[in-house]
C-alpha positions in Angstrom: -1.7 -66.5 -3.3 0.8 -64.8 -5.7 -2.3 -63.3 -7.8 -3.6 -61.9 -4.4 -0.1 -60.4 -3.7 0.1 -59.0 -7.1 -3.2 -57.3 -6.8 -2.5 -55.8 -3.5 0.9 -54.5 -4.8 -0.9 -52.9 -7.7 -3.4 -51.5 -5.4 -0.8 -50.0 -3.3 0.8 -48.4 -6.5 -2.4 -46.9 -7.8 -3.0 -45.5 -4.2 0.5 -44.2 -4.0 0.2 -42.6 -7.5 -3.0 -41.0 -6.5 -1.5 -39.5 -3.5 1.5 -38.1 -5.5 -0.9 -36.7 -8.3 -2.8 -35.0 -5.4 0.4 -33.7 -4.1 1.5 -32.5 -7.5 -1.8 -30.7 -7.9 -1.4 -28.9 -4.7 2.2 -27.8 -5.7 1.3 -26.9 -9.1 3.6 -29.2 -10.8 2.4 -31.9 -13.3 -1.1 -30.3 -13.4 0.0 -26.9 -14.4 -2.4 -25.1 -16.7 -1.0 -22.0 -18.4 -4.3 -21.5 -20.5 -5.5 -19.1 -17.8 -2.1 -17.7 -17.1 -1.0 -13.9 -17.1 -1.2 -11.8 -20.1 2.7 -11.9 -19.9 2.6 -15.5 -21.5 1.7 -13.9 -24.9 4.9 -12.0 -25.0 7.4 -14.2 -23.4 6.0 -17.8 -23.3 6.3 -20.3 -20.3 10.0 -20.6 -20.9 12.8 -17.9 -20.8 14.1 -17.8 -24.4 15.6 -14.2 -24.2 18.4 -13.5 -21.8 19.6 -10.0 -20.9 22.9 -8.7 -19.4 23.0 -7.1 -16.0 24.0 -3.8 -17.8 21.0 -4.0 -19.9 18.8 -4.6 -17.0 20.2 -1.8 -14.9 19.6 0.8 -17.9 16.0 -0.6 -18.2 15.3 -0.1 -14.5 16.9 3.2 -14.6 14.4 4.0 -17.5 11.5 2.6 -15.5 12.6 4.7 -12.4 12.3 7.8 -14.2 8.7 7.4 -15.1 6.9 4.9 -12.8 7.9 6.3 -9.1 8.1 9.8 -10.4 4.5 9.7 -11.5 3.4 7.6 -8.6 5.0 10.3 -6.4 3.0 13.0 -8.2 -0.3 10.9 -7.6 0.5 10.4 -3.8 1.6 14.0 -3.5 -1.7 15.3 -5.0 -3.8 12.5 -2.9 -2.4 13.3 0.4 -2.8 17.0 -0.1 -6.3 16.4 -1.0 -6.9 14.1 1.8 -5.5 16.4 4.5 -7.0 19.6 2.8 -9.5 19.5 5.7 -6.8 19.6 8.2 -5.6 22.9 6.9 -9.1 24.3 6.2 -9.8 23.7 9.9 -7.7 26.7 11.0 -8.3 28.8 8.1 -11.9 29.7 8.6 -13.9 26.6 7.8 -17.2 27.0 9.4 -17.7 23.3 10.0 -16.9 22.8 13.7 -17.0 20.5 16.7 -18.7 17.0 15.9 -19.7 18.0 12.6 -16.1 18.2 11.7 -15.5 14.9 13.0 -18.2 13.6 10.8 -16.9 15.3 7.7 -13.4 13.8 8.3 -14.9 10.5 8.8 -17.0 10.9 5.4 -13.8 10.5 3.2 -13.0 7.1 4.8 -16.8 6.0 4.5 -16.6 6.7 0.7 -13.3 5.0 0.6 -14.7 1.9 2.5 -17.7 1.7 0.4 -16.1 1.7 -3.0 -12.8 -0.3 -2.3 -13.9 -3.8 -3.3 -15.8 -2.7 -6.4 -12.9 -0.5 -7.4 -10.2 -3.0 -7.2 -12.3 -5.5 -9.2 -13.2 -3.0 -11.9 -9.6 -2.1 -12.3 -8.6 -5.7 -12.7 -10.8 -5.8 -15.9 -9.6 -2.3 -17.4 -6.4 -0.8 -18.3 -4.9 -0.1 -14.8 -3.4 3.4 -15.3 -6.0 4.6 -17.4 -8.5 3.7 -14.7 -6.4 5.3 -12.1 -6.1 8.6 -14.3 -9.6 8.8 -14.9 -10.4 8.6 -11.0 -7.9 11.3 -10.3 -9.4 13.8 -12.8 -12.7 13.1 -11.2 -11.7 13.7 -7.8 -10.0 16.9 -8.9 -13.2 18.3 -10.0 -15.0 17.1 -6.7 -12.1 18.8 -4.6 -12.8 22.1 -6.4 -16.5 21.9 -5.7 -15.6 22.0 -2.0 -15.2 25.5 -2.3 -18.9 26.0 -3.5 -20.6 25.1 -0.3 -20.4 25.8 3.3 -23.3 23.5 4.1 -22.5 20.4 6.3 -24.6 17.9 4.2 -23.1 19.0 1.0 -19.5 18.9 2.4 -20.1 15.4 3.7 -21.4 14.3 0.5 -18.3 15.8 -1.3 -16.1 14.2 1.1 -17.6 10.9 0.6 -17.3 11.1 -3.2 -13.6 12.2 -2.7 -13.0 8.9 -0.6 -14.6 6.9 -3.4 -12.5 8.4 -6.1 -9.2 8.0 -4.1 -9.8 4.3 -3.0 -8.2 2.9 -6.0 -4.9 4.9 -5.8 -2.8 2.8 -3.4 -4.0 -0.7 -4.8 -3.2 0.3 -8.3 0.1 1.7 -7.7 1.1 -1.4 -5.5 0.1 -3.6 -8.5 2.1 -1.6 -11.0 5.2 -1.9 -8.7 5.0 -5.4 -8.2 4.5 -6.0 -12.0 7.6 -4.0 -13.0 10.1 -4.5 -10.2 11.6 -7.3 -8.4 11.0 -8.1 -4.9 14.3 -6.6 -3.7 13.4 -3.4 -5.4 9.7 -3.1 -4.5 9.8 -1.6 -0.8 12.3 1.3 -2.1 10.2 2.2 -4.9 7.0 2.2 -2.8 8.9 4.5 -0.3 9.7 6.8 -3.2 6.0 7.6 -3.6 4.9 7.1 0.0 7.4 10.0 1.0 5.1 12.3 -0.3 2.7 11.7 2.7 5.6 13.5 4.8 6.6 16.0 2.1 3.2 17.2 1.4 2.9 18.2 5.2 5.8 20.6 4.5 4.6 21.8 1.2 1.0 22.1 2.4 2.1 23.7 5.4 3.9 26.5 3.7 1.2 27.1 1.0 -1.6 27.2 3.8 0.7 29.6 5.5 1.0 32.0 2.6 -2.7 31.8 1.8 -3.7 32.7 5.4 -2.3 36.2 4.8 -5.2 36.8 2.2 -7.9 38.9 3.7 -10.6 36.9 2.3 -12.3 39.8 0.5 -12.6 37.8 -2.8 -12.6 34.2 -1.4 -12.1 32.7 2.2 -8.6 31.2 2.5 -9.7 27.6 3.0 -11.8 28.0 -0.5 -8.6 28.9 -2.2 -7.0 25.8 -1.0 -9.6 23.5 -2.4 -9.6 25.3 -5.7 -5.7 25.1 -6.0 -5.6 21.6 -4.9 -8.3 20.6 -7.1 -6.7 22.0 -10.3 -3.5 20.4 -9.3 -5.1 16.9 -9.2 -6.7 17.3 -12.6 -3.4 18.1 -14.2 -1.7 15.2 -12.5 -4.7 12.8 -13.6 -4.0 13.8 -17.2 -0.2 13.0 -16.9 -1.4 9.6 -15.6 -3.6 9.0 -18.5 -0.9 9.8 -21.0 2.3 8.4 -19.4 1.9 5.8 -16.8 2.3 2.4 -17.9 -0.4 -0.2 -17.2 2.0 -3.4 -17.3 5.1 -4.5 -19.0 3.0 -6.3 -21.7 1.7 -3.1 -23.1 4.0 -0.4 -21.8 4.1 2.1 -24.6 7.2 3.8 -23.1 9.2 0.5 -23.8 10.2 -1.1 -27.1 9.3 -4.8 -27.7 12.7 -6.0 -26.5 12.5 -3.9 -23.4 9.0 -5.2 -22.6 10.4 -8.8 -23.0 13.4 -7.9 -20.8 11.1 -6.2 -18.1 9.1 -9.4 -17.9 12.2 -11.6 -17.7 13.7 -9.4 -15.0 10.8 -10.5 -12.6 10.3 -13.9 -13.8 12.2 -15.7 -11.1 10.3 -13.9 -8.4 7.2 -15.8 -9.2 5.0 -12.8 -8.4 3.3 -12.7 -11.8 1.9 -9.9 -13.8 -1.7 -9.0 -14.7 -4.4 -11.5 -15.2 -8.0 -10.1 -16.4 -9.9 -13.3 -15.3 -11.5 -13.2 -11.9 -10.7 -16.4 -9.9 -13.0 -17.5 -7.1 -10.6 -19.9 -5.6 -7.9 -17.2 -5.3 -10.6 -15.2 -3.2 -11.3 -18.0 -1.1 -7.5 -18.5 -0.5 -6.9 -15.0 0.5 -9.8 -15.0 3.0 -8.6 -18.3 4.6 -4.9 -17.4 4.7 -4.0 -16.6 8.3 -1.5 -14.0 7.1 -4.2 -12.2 5.4 -6.1 -11.2 8.7 -2.7 -10.3 10.4 -2.1 -7.9 7.6 -5.5 -6.6 8.2 -4.9 -6.4 11.9 -1.6 -4.5 11.2 -3.2 -2.2 9.1 -6.1 -1.3 11.5 -3.5 -0.8 14.2 -1.5 1.8 12.2 -4.5 3.4 10.6 -6.3 4.4 13.6 -3.4 6.7 14.7 -3.4 7.9 10.9 -7.0 8.9 11.0 -6.6 10.7 14.3 -3.2 12.4 13.4 -3.9 13.5 9.8 -6.9 15.6 11.0 -6.0 16.7 14.3 -2.2 17.2 14.6 -2.3 20.9 13.8 -5.0 21.3 16.7 -2.6 19.6 18.9 0.2 21.9 18.2 -2.0 24.9 18.3 -3.1 23.7 21.8 0.5 24.4 23.0 -0.3 28.2 22.7 0.6 29.1 19.1 -1.4 31.1 16.6 -2.7 29.6 13.5 -0.2 31.0 11.4 2.6 29.7 13.7 0.9 26.2 13.8 1.1 25.9 10.0 5.0 26.6 9.9 5.6 24.6 13.0 3.9 21.5 11.6 6.4 21.1 8.8 9.5 19.4 10.4 7.3 16.6 11.3 7.0 16.1 7.6 10.5 16.1 7.1 11.1 13.5 9.9 8.4 11.2 8.6 9.7 11.3 5.1 13.4 10.4 6.4 11.8 7.4 8.3 10.1 6.2 5.1 13.1 6.3 2.8 15.2 4.6 5.6 12.6 1.9 6.1 12.3 1.1 2.4 16.0 1.0 1.9 16.4 -1.4 4.8 13.5 -3.4 3.8 14.9 -4.2 0.4 18.6 -4.2 1.6 18.2 -6.9 4.2 15.1 -8.6 2.6 13.0 -7.8 5.6 9.4 -6.4 5.9 8.5 -6.4 9.6 11.8 -5.3 11.2 11.5 -1.9 9.5 7.8 -1.6 11.0 9.3 -2.0 14.4 11.8 0.8 13.6 9.0 2.9 12.5 6.7 2.5 15.5 9.1 3.0 18.4 9.6 6.9 18.1 5.7 7.2 17.8 5.2 5.2 21.1 7.9 7.5 22.8 6.5 10.7 21.3 2.9 9.6 22.7 4.2 8.8 25.9 6.1 12.3 26.2 2.8 14.1 25.0 0.8 12.3 27.8 3.4 12.7 30.5 4.3 16.3 29.8 0.6 17.4 29.4 0.2 21.0 30.4 4.0 21.6 30.6 5.5 24.9 29.6 8.2 23.1 27.8 7.0 23.8 24.3 10.3 22.5 22.6 10.0 19.2 24.1 6.3 18.8 23.1 7.0 20.0 19.5 9.8 17.3 19.4 7.3 14.7 20.5 4.8 15.8 17.9 7.5 15.5 15.2 8.7 11.9 16.0 5.0 10.8 16.6 4.7 10.8 12.8 7.2 8.2 12.0 4.8 5.5 12.2 3.4 6.3 8.7 6.5 4.2 7.4 4.8 1.1 8.9 1.9 1.4 6.3 4.1 1.8 3.2 6.1 -1.4 4.5 2.8 -3.4 4.8 2.1 -2.3 1.1 5.6 -3.6 0.3 4.9 -6.8 2.4 1.7 -7.5 0.2 3.5 -6.8 -3.1 6.2 -9.1 -2.2 4.4 -11.8 -0.4 1.4 -12.4 -2.5 0.9 -14.3 -5.7 -2.1 -14.8 -8.2 -3.7 -11.7 -9.5 -7.1 -12.2 -8.1 -5.5 -12.9 -4.7 -3.4 -9.8 -5.0 -6.2 -7.4 -5.7 -8.3 -9.1 -3.0 -5.8 -8.7 -0.2 -5.0 -5.2 -1.6 -8.6 -4.3 -1.3 -8.8 -5.7 2.3 -5.8 -3.8 3.2 -7.3 -0.7 2.0 -10.7 -1.4 3.2 -9.0 -1.8 6.8 -7.1 1.2 6.3 -10.4 3.3 5.9 -12.0 1.4 8.8 -9.0 2.5 10.9 -9.0 6.0 9.7 -12.9 6.3 10.4 -12.2 5.0 14.0 -9.3 7.5 14.2 -11.4 10.4 13.4 -13.5 9.6 16.6 -10.7 9.0 19.3 -10.0 12.7 19.4 -13.1 13.8 20.9 -14.3 17.6 21.4 -14.9 17.0 24.9 -11.2 15.9 25.4 -9.8 19.2 23.8 -7.2 20.6 23.9 -5.1 18.1 25.4 -6.9 14.9 23.8 -5.2 12.5 26.5 -7.5 9.5 25.6 -6.7 9.8 21.9 -2.9 9.9 22.7 -3.0 7.0 25.1 -4.9 4.9 22.5 -2.2 5.6 19.9 0.5 4.4 22.2 -1.4 1.1 23.2 -2.4 0.3 19.5 1.1 0.6 18.3 2.6 -1.5 21.2 0.2 -4.4 20.1 1.3 -3.9 16.5 5.1 -4.6 17.6 3.9 -8.1 18.6 1.8 -8.5 15.5 4.9 -7.6 13.2 7.1 -10.4 15.1 4.3 -12.8 14.7 4.1 -12.3 10.8 7.7 -12.5 10.5 8.0 -15.7 12.3 5.3 -17.2 10.2 7.0 -16.4 6.8 10.4 -17.7 8.0 8.5 -20.9 9.0 6.7 -21.0 5.6 10.2 -20.5 3.7 11.5 -23.6 5.7 8.7 -25.8 4.9 8.8 -24.7 1.2 12.4 -25.4 0.9 12.0 -28.8 2.3 9.2 -29.6 0.0 11.3 -28.5 -3.0 14.2 -30.6 -1.8 11.9 -33.6 -1.5 10.7 -33.0 -5.1 14.2 -32.9 -6.3 15.0 -36.1 -5.0 11.8 -37.9 -5.9 11.8 -36.5 -9.5 15.6 -36.9 -10.0 15.7 -33.1 -11.0 19.1 -31.2 -11.6 19.5 -27.7 -10.7 18.7 -26.7 -14.4 15.5 -28.7 -14.4 14.5 -26.8 -11.2 15.2 -23.6 -13.0 13.1 -24.7 -16.0 10.1 -25.5 -13.8 10.5 -22.1 -11.8 10.5 -20.3 -15.4 7.4 -22.5 -16.2 5.3 -21.5 -13.2 6.4 -17.8 -13.1 3.4 -16.5 -15.2 0.7 -19.1 -14.7 -1.2 -17.0 -12.4 -0.7 -19.4 -9.3 -1.1 -18.1 -5.8 1.9 -18.2 -3.5 0.4 -21.2 -1.6 0.1 -23.1 -5.1 3.4 -22.4 -6.4 6.3 -24.4 -4.7 9.0 -22.0 -6.3 7.4 -19.0 -4.4 9.7 -17.4 -1.6 8.3 -15.3 1.1 9.8 -12.0 2.2 10.0 -11.7 6.0 
């Protein structure tokens, strides 16, 4: 009888041990394998052995800020000018009009969508900044070639190729920011380059206004736009190739000590750095994570208005009774207001540790602006209509905050690039749809398109609150799991910190890493 009891007890212990091992594997504890970890392990190892003062880290961050956000802003400045060059050309003599104009607008995003997944996985294998710089130089050449044709087919093909080249920009920049900056610094740095979307609206409007006075004897004004913007892109591409760092591990702008400090600065965030190995299990996790699809939905809901307004906003202003030259100048204040919202949302997002609430702040003025444009359609009150157009652009901040959400809430390099690719592929799909919601038959009021924008962004409000609730819930569960592990293993706070350091650069996903905390 006692032998039977002993055997049963042994069986129970084996079963319990097996359950604990499975639990440990799920949490990435005892089974942690760093052999396939991040490149950072080659420089700093699995445990923090070097410690740096707050003052040293502040100086290092200032040094990074002088280079990374500055060059990223230049890239975004060029990209957004290039992307919206069609908007300026549309009122400067571009011979492609009507449905053909809609199709040419769409071509950019078709190319973007076609090449998004290949480009992010190619970038994972190569030097990130070098790959980005090469693409920028190529797209500058393609943009200049826009001035060589007035043929619809050729224009469509060039816009398609332009979209392919530009599809790597946002994923690459998000990855670089997530490698060099802590979670509570990322939204602000992303806002520093995303602000260019608004500022280029101001700059581009004034440049296009100046060029519009050209008599066109040598070149039509819209062709001058393409040549100038293409040349600017080539210069910025060369700057990226020379000076933008790929990762903290091989940043030539930093000394070896500074590279180590840069890695130790972000270790506790558990976000990891770069990893050249493609991991199928991380792709599967990205596809089965419900939050991924809510991010995709959020991106779609905000990208459809973006596709519409980035190509048709000047036409809306012109419909109020202004000339082409007046329209170019009157479009600029909207860029200032949009830029101010981007900076505010980035600051608030990092200051409060929030990602979804700033999105709500960004959406509400756009919803109000859309309602005004619909309600006062045909009104002679141009001032109110212009005010509505200006505040309608604040929704752009939602996209920059979604990018910050991805940077702060995803771990595992392959999972990161997968989610970034899905986000940007959806961005292109949304923009493709957006180019079609403003139909020529609805001109000049475009009431169905304005109504669609208002409805989509109201739905996005609810999606934002749902995503926030999920992250709050996940953090509570994660905290309870960690407390349970501390009690079961008899860990002290120092033990927990050592384990946290050991997990930081193991290329675990946010689901696999018990020490990962989500930003709501």
